[in-house]
C-alpha positions in Angstrom: 0.0 0.0 0.0 1.3 3.4 -0.9 2.4 5.6 2.0 0.0 8.4 1.2 -2.9 6.0 1.5 -1.7 4.9 4.9 -1.6 8.5 6.0 -5.2 9.1 4.8 -6.5 5.9 6.6 -4.8 6.6 9.9 -5.6 10.3 9.9 -9.3 9.8 9.1 -9.8 6.9 11.6 -7.9 8.9 14.2 -10.2 12.0 13.8 -13.3 9.8 14.1 -12.1 8.2 17.3 -11.0 11.5 18.7 -14.5 12.9 18.1 -16.1 9.9 19.8 -14.0 10.1 22.9 -16.4 12.5 24.6 -19.4 10.3 23.9 -18.3 6.7 24.4 -17.0 4.7 27.4 -13.4 5.2 28.3 -12.6 1.5 27.9 -13.9 1.6 24.4 -11.9 4.8 23.6 -8.7 3.2 24.7 -9.5 0.0 22.8 -10.1 2.1 19.6 -6.7 3.8 20.1 -4.9 0.5 20.3 -6.8 -0.7 17.2 -5.6 2.4 15.2 -2.0 1.4 16.2 -2.6 -2.1 15.0 -4.0 -0.8 11.7 -0.9 1.3 11.2 1.3 -1.8 11.6 -1.0 -3.8 9.4 -0.8 -1.2 6.5 3.0 -1.0 6.7 3.2 -4.5 5.2 4.7 -4.2 1.7 2.2 -6.8 0.2 -1.3 -7.6 1.4 -2.3 -10.1 -1.3 -2.8 -12.6 1.5 -3.8 -11.3 5.0 -1.8 -13.0 7.8 -3.9 -15.3 10.1 -3.0 -13.1 13.1 -4.9 -10.2 11.7 -7.9 -12.4 10.8 -8.1 -13.7 14.4 -7.4 -10.3 15.9 -10.2 -8.7 13.8 -12.7 -11.2 15.2 -11.5 -10.7 18.8 -11.6 -6.9 18.4 -15.2 -6.9 17.2 -16.4 -9.3 19.9 -14.7 -7.3 22.8 -15.9 -3.9 21.4 -19.5 -5.1 21.1 -19.3 -6.6 24.6 -18.2 -3.2 26.0 -20.9 -1.4 24.1 -23.6 -3.8 25.3 -22.3 -3.7 28.9 -22.6 0.1 28.9 -25.9 0.6 26.9 -27.6 -2.8 27.1 -28.4 -2.5 23.4 -26.9 -2.1 20.0 -29.6 0.3 18.8 -30.0 4.0 19.1 -27.4 6.8 18.8 -25.4 6.2 21.9 -24.8 2.5 21.0 -25.3 2.6 17.2 -22.5 5.0 16.3 -19.9 3.1 18.3 -21.0 -0.1 16.6 -20.5 1.5 13.2 -17.1 2.7 14.3 -16.2 -0.8 15.5 -17.0 -2.3 12.1 -15.1 0.5 10.4 -12.0 -0.2 12.4 -12.4 -3.9 11.7 -12.7 -3.3 8.0 -9.4 -1.4 8.0 -7.7 -4.8 8.8 -8.7 -6.3 5.5 -7.9 -3.6 3.0 -5.8 -5.7 0.6 -7.3 -4.6 -2.8 -8.5 -1.4 -4.4 -12.1 -2.4 -3.9 -11.5 -2.7 -0.1 -10.0 0.8 0.0 -12.9 2.3 -1.8 -15.4 0.6 0.6 -13.3 1.7 3.6 -13.2 5.4 2.6 -16.9 5.5 1.7 -17.8 3.8 5.0 -15.6 6.2 6.9 -17.5 9.1 5.3 -20.8 7.7 6.5 -19.5 7.2 10.0 -18.0 10.7 10.2 -21.4 12.2 9.1 -23.1 10.2 11.9 -21.0 12.2 14.4 -23.6 15.0 14.0 -26.1 12.8 15.8 -24.0 13.5 19.0 -23.3 17.1 18.5 -23.7 19.9 15.9 -21.2 22.2 17.6 -18.6 24.2 15.6 -15.8 21.9 16.7 -17.7 18.9 15.6 -18.5 20.5 12.2 -14.8 21.3 11.7 -13.9 17.6 12.6 -16.5 16.2 10.1 -15.3 18.6 7.4 -11.7 17.4 8.0 -12.9 13.8 7.8 -14.8 14.6 4.5 -11.7 16.2 3.0 -9.4 13.2 4.1 -12.0 10.7 2.7 -12.2 12.4 -0.7 -8.4 12.8 -0.9 -8.2 9.1 0.0 -10.6 8.1 -2.8 -8.8 10.3 -5.2 -5.5 8.8 -4.2 -6.8 5.3 -4.7 -7.5 6.1 -8.3 -4.2 8.0 -8.8 -2.0 5.4 -7.1 -2.1 3.3 -10.3 -0.5 6.2 -12.2 2.3 7.2 -9.9 5.3 8.8 -11.6 7.3 9.5 -8.5 7.9 7.9 -5.1 7.9 11.2 -3.3 4.5 10.7 -1.6 4.4 14.2 -0.1 4.3 15.8 -3.5 1.5 13.5 -4.7 -0.4 14.1 -1.5 -0.1 17.9 -1.8 -1.3 17.7 -5.4 -4.2 15.5 -4.6 -5.3 17.7 -1.7 -5.2 20.8 -3.9 -7.3 19.1 -6.6 -9.9 17.9 -4.0 -10.1 21.3 -2.4 -10.7 22.9 -5.8 -13.6 20.5 -6.4 -15.0 21.2 -2.9 -14.7 25.0 -3.5 -16.8 24.7 -6.6 -19.6 23.1 -4.6 -19.6 25.9 -1.9 -21.7 28.4 -3.9 -24.3 25.8 -4.5 -24.3 24.8 -0.9 -24.8 28.4 0.2 -27.6 29.0 -2.3 -29.5 25.8 -1.2 -28.8 26.6 2.5 -30.3 30.1 2.3 -33.2 29.6 -0.1 -34.3 25.9 -0.2 -37.5 25.6 1.8 -36.8 24.4 5.3 -39.2 21.7 6.5 -39.7 20.6 10.2 -37.3 17.8 11.1 -38.6 14.3 11.5 -36.5 14.0 14.6 -34.2 16.1 16.6 -30.5 16.2 15.6 -28.7 15.6 17.8 -31.1 13.2 19.5 -32.2 14.6 22.9 -31.1 12.6 25.9 -33.2 12.0 29.0 -30.3 13.0 31.3 -29.4 16.7 31.3 -26.0 18.1 32.1 -25.6 21.4 33.8 -23.0 23.2 35.8 -25.2 23.5 38.9 -27.1 20.7 40.6 -30.1 20.8 43.0 -27.9 20.4 46.0 -24.9 22.1 47.5 -22.1 21.1 49.9 -18.8 22.9 50.7 -16.6 22.6 47.6 -19.2 21.9 45.0 -19.3 25.5 43.6 -15.6 26.0 44.1 -15.0 23.1 41.6 -17.1 24.9 39.0 -15.3 28.2 39.6 -12.0 26.6 38.4 -13.6 25.9 35.0 -13.6 28.5 32.2 -16.4 26.6 30.3 -19.2 28.8 29.1 -22.4 28.4 31.2 -24.8 30.6 29.1 -25.1 33.6 26.9 -27.4 36.7 27.2 -28.5 38.3 24.0 -30.3 41.6 23.8 -29.8 45.2 24.9 -26.9 44.6 27.2 -26.6 48.3 28.1 -30.0 48.0 30.0 -28.7 45.2 32.3 -28.2 46.1 36.0 -24.8 47.1 37.2 -22.2 44.4 37.6 -22.6 44.3 41.4 -26.4 43.5 40.9 -25.9 40.9 38.1 -27.2 37.9 40.0 -28.3 35.1 37.8 -30.7 32.9 39.7 -31.0 29.1 39.3 -32.9 27.9 42.4 -33.4 28.1 46.1 -31.9 25.5 48.5 -33.6 25.6 51.9 -33.2 22.2 53.5 -30.0 21.4 55.4 -29.0 18.1 57.0 -25.7 19.1 58.5 -23.7 18.5 55.3 -25.7 19.2 52.2 -28.3 21.9 51.2 -31.2 20.6 49.1 -34.4 21.9 47.5 -37.7 21.6 49.2 -40.6 20.2 47.1 -42.7 23.3 47.7 -40.3 25.4 45.8 -40.8 23.3 42.7 -44.5 24.2 42.5 -45.4 26.6 39.6 -46.7 30.0 40.1 -50.2 30.8 38.8 -52.0 33.9 37.6 -48.8 35.7 36.8 -49.4 38.2 34.1 -46.7 40.9 34.2 -45.7 41.2 30.5 -45.2 44.8 29.6 -43.1 46.9 27.3 -41.7 48.8 30.3 -39.7 45.7 31.4 -36.5 44.6 29.9 -36.8 41.8 27.3 -33.7 39.6 26.7 -32.8 36.2 25.4 -31.0 33.4 27.2 -28.9 30.8 25.3 -27.6 27.9 27.4 -24.3 26.4 26.5 -25.6 22.9 27.3 -28.4 22.1 25.0 -29.7 19.3 27.3 -30.4 21.9 30.0 -32.8 21.8 32.9 -32.3 25.1 34.8 -32.8 28.4 33.0 -30.4 30.6 35.0 -32.0 33.9 34.5 -31.4 37.4 35.9 -33.1 37.7 39.3 -36.7 38.7 39.1 -37.2 37.3 35.6 -40.2 35.6 34.1 -40.4 33.5 30.9 -42.1 34.9 27.8 -42.8 31.5 26.3 -45.6 29.1 27.3 -43.3 26.1 27.2 -41.5 27.4 30.3 -42.9 28.2 33.7 -41.9 30.0 36.9 -41.5 28.1 40.2 -42.3 29.4 43.6 -38.7 30.2 44.3 -38.1 32.1 41.1 -36.5 29.2 39.2 -37.5 28.7 35.6 -37.6 25.3 33.9 -39.2 23.8 30.8 -42.5 22.1 31.0 -41.0 19.0 29.5 -37.5 17.8 28.7 -36.6 19.2 25.3 -33.3 20.1 23.6 -33.1 23.8 22.9 -30.9 25.1 20.1 -32.4 28.6 20.0 -32.5 31.4 22.6 -35.2 31.5 25.2 -37.2 34.8 25.6 -37.2 36.2 29.1 -38.4 39.4 30.8 -36.7 41.1 33.7 -39.3 42.9 35.9 -37.0 44.8 38.2 -37.7 44.8 41.9 -41.2 43.5 42.0 -40.1 40.9 44.6 -43.5 40.3 46.1 -44.5 38.1 43.2 -42.0 35.5 44.2 -43.3 35.1 47.7 -46.5 33.1 47.7 -45.6 30.7 50.5 -47.9 30.8 53.5 -46.4 32.0 56.7 -46.5 28.6 58.3 -44.7 27.0 55.4 -42.0 29.6 55.5 -41.4 29.1 59.2 -41.5 25.4 58.9 -39.0 25.3 56.0 -36.7 28.3 56.3 -36.2 28.1 60.1 -35.2 24.4 60.4 -31.6 23.4 61.2 -30.0 20.3 62.7 -29.5 21.2 66.4 -27.0 18.4 67.1 -24.3 20.1 64.9 -22.4 23.3 65.3 -23.0 24.2 68.9 -20.4 27.0 68.9 -22.1 28.7 66.0 -25.4 28.5 67.7 -23.9 30.2 70.8 -22.3 32.9 68.7 -25.7 33.6 67.0 -27.4 33.9 70.4 -24.7 36.2 71.7 -24.8 38.5 68.7 -28.6 38.6 68.7 -28.6 39.7 72.4 -26.0 42.4 71.6 -28.3 43.6 68.8 -31.2 44.0 71.3 -33.2 41.3 69.3 -33.4 43.7 66.4 -33.1 41.6 63.2 -31.7 44.4 61.0 -29.0 45.2 63.6 -28.3 41.5 64.0 -27.7 41.1 60.2 -25.3 44.0 60.3 -23.5 42.7 63.4 -23.0 39.2 61.7 -21.6 40.8 58.6 -19.3 42.9 60.6 -18.2 39.9 62.6 -17.1 38.3 59.3 -15.3 41.5 58.4 -13.2 41.8 61.6 -12.3 38.2 62.2 -9.7 37.5 59.5 -11.8 35.6 57.0 -10.4 35.1 53.5 -11.7 34.1 50.1 -10.2 31.1 48.4 -11.0 28.1 46.1 -8.9 25.8 48.3 -10.3 26.1 51.9 -9.3 22.7 53.1 -11.4 19.9 54.5 -14.1 20.4 57.2 -15.1 18.0 59.9 -18.5 16.8 61.1 -19.4 20.3 62.5 -18.8 22.1 59.3 -20.0 25.5 60.3 -18.0 25.5 63.6 -14.8 24.4 61.8 -15.3 27.1 59.2 -16.2 30.0 61.6 -13.7 29.2 64.4 -11.1 27.2 62.6 -10.0 27.6 59.0 -11.8 30.9 58.3 -11.0 30.3 54.6 -13.8 29.5 52.2 -15.6 30.1 49.0 -19.1 31.6 48.4 -20.9 28.4 49.5 -19.1 28.5 52.9 -20.2 32.1 53.6 -23.8 31.7 52.2 -24.3 28.4 54.2 -22.9 29.7 57.5 -24.7 33.1 57.2 -28.1 31.4 56.5 -27.7 29.1 59.5 -26.7 32.1 61.7 -30.0 33.7 60.7 -32.0 30.6 61.4 -30.5 30.1 64.8 -32.2 33.2 66.0 -35.5 32.8 64.2 -35.0 34.8 61.1 -36.3 32.9 58.0 -33.3 32.4 55.6 -32.4 30.3 52.6 -29.5 29.7 50.2 -29.7 30.7 46.5 -27.4 29.3 43.9 -26.7 30.6 40.4 -24.1 32.8 38.9 -22.8 36.3 39.5 -21.2 38.7 37.0 -20.0 37.8 33.6 -18.3 39.7 30.8 -18.9 41.0 27.2 -18.4 38.7 24.3 -15.5 39.6 21.9 -18.0 41.3 19.6 -19.4 43.4 22.5 -23.0 42.4 21.5 -23.7 39.7 24.0 -23.0 38.8 27.6 -21.1 35.6 28.5 -21.4 33.9 31.9 -19.0 31.1 32.6 -18.8 28.3 35.1 -16.2 30.2 37.1 -18.9 32.8 37.7 -20.9 30.2 39.7 -22.0 31.7 43.0 -24.1 31.2 46.1 -25.7 33.8 48.3 -28.4 34.1 51.0 -31.9 35.5 51.3 -33.6 36.5 54.5 -37.2 37.3 55.1 -37.5 40.8 56.6 -40.1 43.5 56.4 -42.6 41.3 54.6 -40.3 40.3 51.7 -37.2 38.3 50.8 -34.0 40.4 50.7 -30.7 39.3 49.1 -27.7 39.3 51.5 -24.4 38.3 50.0 -21.8 37.8 52.7 -19.1 37.1 50.1 -19.3 40.8 49.2 -18.0 41.6 52.7 -15.0 39.3 52.5 -14.1 39.9 48.8 -15.9 42.9 47.4 -13.7 42.6 44.2 -15.5 39.3 43.5 -18.8 41.1 43.1 -17.7 44.5 41.7 -15.1 43.2 39.2 -16.2 39.6 38.6 -14.5 36.3 39.2 -12.5 36.4 36.0 -10.8 39.7 36.8 -10.3 38.7 40.4 -8.4 35.6 39.4 -6.2 37.7 37.1 -5.4 40.0 40.0 -5.0 37.6 42.8 -3.3 34.2 42.1 -3.7 33.0 45.6 -7.4 32.3 45.0 -6.3 29.4 42.8 -3.8 28.1 45.3 0.0 28.4 45.5 0.7 26.7 42.2 1.8 29.1 39.4 0.9 26.4 36.9 -2.7 26.6 37.9 -2.8 30.3 37.1 -1.0 29.9 33.8 -3.3 27.0 32.9 -6.3 29.1 33.8 -5.1 32.1 31.7 -4.4 30.1 28.6 -7.5 28.1 28.9 -9.6 31.2 29.4 -8.4 32.8 26.2 -9.0 29.6 24.2 -12.4 29.2 25.8 -13.5 32.7 25.0 -12.8 32.5 21.3 -13.9 28.9 21.0 -17.3 29.7 22.6 -17.7 32.8 20.5 -17.1 30.8 17.3 -19.5 28.2 18.6 -22.1 30.9 19.3 -21.9 32.3 15.8 -22.1 28.8 14.3 -25.1 28.0 16.5 -27.0 31.2 15.8 -26.2 31.7 12.1 -26.0 28.1 10.8 -27.5 25.5 13.2 -30.2 27.9 14.3 -31.2 29.0 10.8 -34.8 27.7 10.9 -38.0 28.3 9.0 -38.7 31.6 10.9 -35.3 33.0 10.2 -35.6 32.0 6.5 -39.0 33.8 6.3 -37.6 36.9 7.9 -34.6 36.8 5.5 -37.0 36.4 2.5 -39.2 39.3 3.6 -36.2 41.6 3.6 -35.7 40.7 0.0 -39.4 41.2 -0.7 -40.2 37.5 -1.3 -43.0 35.7 0.5 -44.0 32.6 -1.5 -42.7 29.2 -2.3 -42.8 30.1 -6.0 -40.3 32.9 -5.4 -38.0 30.5 -3.5 -38.0 28.2 -6.5 -37.3 31.0 -9.0 -34.3 32.2 -6.9 -32.9 28.7 -6.8 -33.2 28.2 -10.5 -31.9 31.7 -11.4 -29.1 31.3 -8.8 -28.0 27.9 -10.1 -28.0 29.2 -13.7 -26.0 32.2 -12.7 -23.4 30.1 -10.9 -23.1 27.8 -13.9 -22.8 30.8 -16.2 -20.1 32.2 -13.9 -18.2 29.0 -13.9 -18.4 28.9 -17.7 -17.1 32.4 -18.1 -14.3 31.8 -15.6 -13.3 28.6 -17.5 -13.2 30.6 -20.8 -11.2 33.4 -19.1 -8.7 30.9 -17.7 -8.3 29.3 -21.1 -7.8 32.7 -22.7 -5.2 33.9 -20.1 -3.2 30.6 -20.4 -2.9 30.9 -24.1 0.0 32.8 -25.7 -0.5 35.5 -28.3 0.4 33.0 -30.9 -2.3 30.5 -29.7 -4.9 33.2 -29.4 -4.3 34.2 -33.0 -5.0 30.6 -34.3 -8.0 30.4 -32.0 -9.4 33.7 -33.4 -8.9 32.5 -37.0 -10.7 29.2 -36.3 -13.7 30.9 -34.7 -14.5 32.8 -37.9 -14.7 29.6 -40.0 -17.5 27.3 -40.6 -17.5 24.1 -38.6 -16.4 22.0 -41.6 -13.5 24.3 -42.2 -12.2 24.2 -38.7 -9.2 22.1 -37.6 -10.3 18.5 -37.0 -9.4 16.6 -33.8 -6.6 14.4 -35.3 -5.5 16.9 -37.9 -2.1 18.7 -37.7 -1.8 22.4 -38.5 0.0 21.6 -41.7 -2.7 19.2 -42.9 -5.4 21.7 -41.9 -3.8 24.5 -44.0 -3.2 22.2 -47.0 -6.9 21.1 -46.9 -8.1 24.8 -46.9 -5.7 25.6 -49.7 -7.5 23.2 -52.0 -10.5 25.5 -51.9 -8.6 28.7 -52.6 -7.7 30.3 -55.9 -4.4 31.7 -54.4 -3.2 29.0 -51.9 0.2 30.7 -51.3 -1.0 32.3 -48.0 -1.9 29.0 -46.6 1.5 27.4 -47.4 3.3 30.4 -46.0 1.2 30.1 -42.8 2.2 26.6 -42.0 5.8 27.3 -42.8 5.7 30.2 -40.4 3.9 27.9 -37.9 6.8 25.4 -38.1 9.4 28.2 -37.6 7.6 29.5 -34.4 6.7 26.1 -32.9 9.5 23.8 -33.8 12.4 26.2 -34.1 11.4 28.1 -31.0 11.6 31.5 -32.8 8.4 33.0 -31.3 8.6 36.8 -31.0 6.3 39.6 -31.4 7.4 40.4 -35.0 6.9 36.8 -36.2 3.6 36.5 -34.4 2.4 39.7 -36.0 3.5 38.4 -39.4 1.8 35.1 -38.8 -1.4 36.9 -37.8 -1.4 38.9 -41.1 -1.0 35.7 -43.0 -4.0 34.2 -41.3 -6.0 37.3 -42.1 -5.1 36.8 -45.8 -6.2 33.2 -45.5 -9.5 34.2 -44.0 -10.1 36.8 -46.8 -9.3 34.3 -49.4 -11.8 31.8 -48.0 -14.5 34.5 -48.0 -13.8 35.4 -51.6 -14.1 31.8 -52.6 -17.4 31.5 -50.9 -18.7 34.7 -52.6 -17.7 33.4 -56.0 -19.4 30.1 -55.4 -22.5 31.9 -54.3 -22.6 34.1 -57.5 -22.1 31.1 -59.7 -25.0 29.3 -58.1 
């Protein structure tokens, strides 16, 4: 097998396996990587007329083990999750029996099919680039299979470069047709969702919180969601609290969500033009929580608002398009529909057997505050301020009495430590309090037209019930006001100690942040402009052009295709013209003015052509002089402007002579 074909096979199979790593079991990924190495060794054999028995046995073993791993993880061979790995298994097995040209053609075509099936997992920008690379490699491989029989050199890199350029030219010719069909071909509703929605959703935040859970998210630069709209009307950064849900049950270790909070709110009709309308686009399409700006309501009927202000979909769906929301400002009373007894029963409970020191501290500070809740809140916040607390992502481990260990021991923690301890200090003295989790802050996208919130912006804060309404209290703002005023991203840039003592962690974060920002921005543009180009967007685009019927769609497609074909024809003619010398253009011009029977025949030399035309002429000398001049220019390499000009004049005489002959014949008739 030629070395260029080996490169195509290994590169294409490697890309497919690399794209599958994020979606298949780890054991199967490792097994596929080993298989690619075996395929590489197999294709290095100088002759494969007869496949060694080892590879025949190994191929069977590979297929059986791979199928066993797939069935163990998915309990089926059907569906997207199991079906695509099954196809990849058979593809890698086929690569161990490519001994003839027919096998190579089947292998590359099969690989093109498997690479296209990767879109069933994801339609992200990175996946699209991967599939495009697989398509290019597959076409180059098919082209190389045909050209390998006509190799004139053993320098495979030169052949590979030439093949790649030829394939890219053909693909470039198809791009205008693709754009035309993409924009104007009628878009029908899909028969099924692509990628296929999964039952399990993945999100940065979960419906429970324990010390360290949010700190882990805050070390990730992954995009959480994007806000689209009039960004200038958003609240100031210190008030940018993106609410996910309320956690109000605590068992001594973990905060969880009470079932009453999951109940939907009813009779809520606050839609008005005076409120801020914006769009929310989750980075994870299989999302559950709509992490909206605090005091937001959904503008779409497929989403509803919970009692605690959380927003979720009415049913599990995969969302590729932005979700319309409305921020209603400070109308907080709409989010408090709990009865008083439910509020006291839920938001005052705490495990009394834990954290006795913290309970004593709460009692002491409450007495000092003369049992005034507002003074007590201020005294607690001031106690955090003056007792040497610090903000860090690496607070260390806490014991069974987590709040005591934090308040009187380490005094180092992240937002969940401060929100959890503050909420309990409120409950100890009878003030209803709860923990809210979500995100805080964010930053502009590179185009300054949307707002990006990342996993490192994950945050937790407290709410207390005072003066007949819930009020947000963020104790983190007392310990690290820069976290709220500047945002987590800028804070990490300024203070490396937040990520620990390792400089590598900071460098890793900085590089990863830059890559993530531009990667997420490219993915957003791909998602909104390409994947999100649906029927509604096509209709809006058509209305801008003044078109509103299927008939007009068809006319644009027909006219567009004809225009592209005409353009290609003109470009081809222009290329032929520019590649010809002045001497060749002179002959071509002479030939165009002749009748079809007088033009040069396919197997006719220039001399034979001139002699044939001379037979019809009364004065054949110009034809004989023309082919003599032709021989001098072509065979004696004496082409110059004077000779070409003289040759052109001779052909003009020949053309005049032929016209005179035809006129004479016409008069005689």
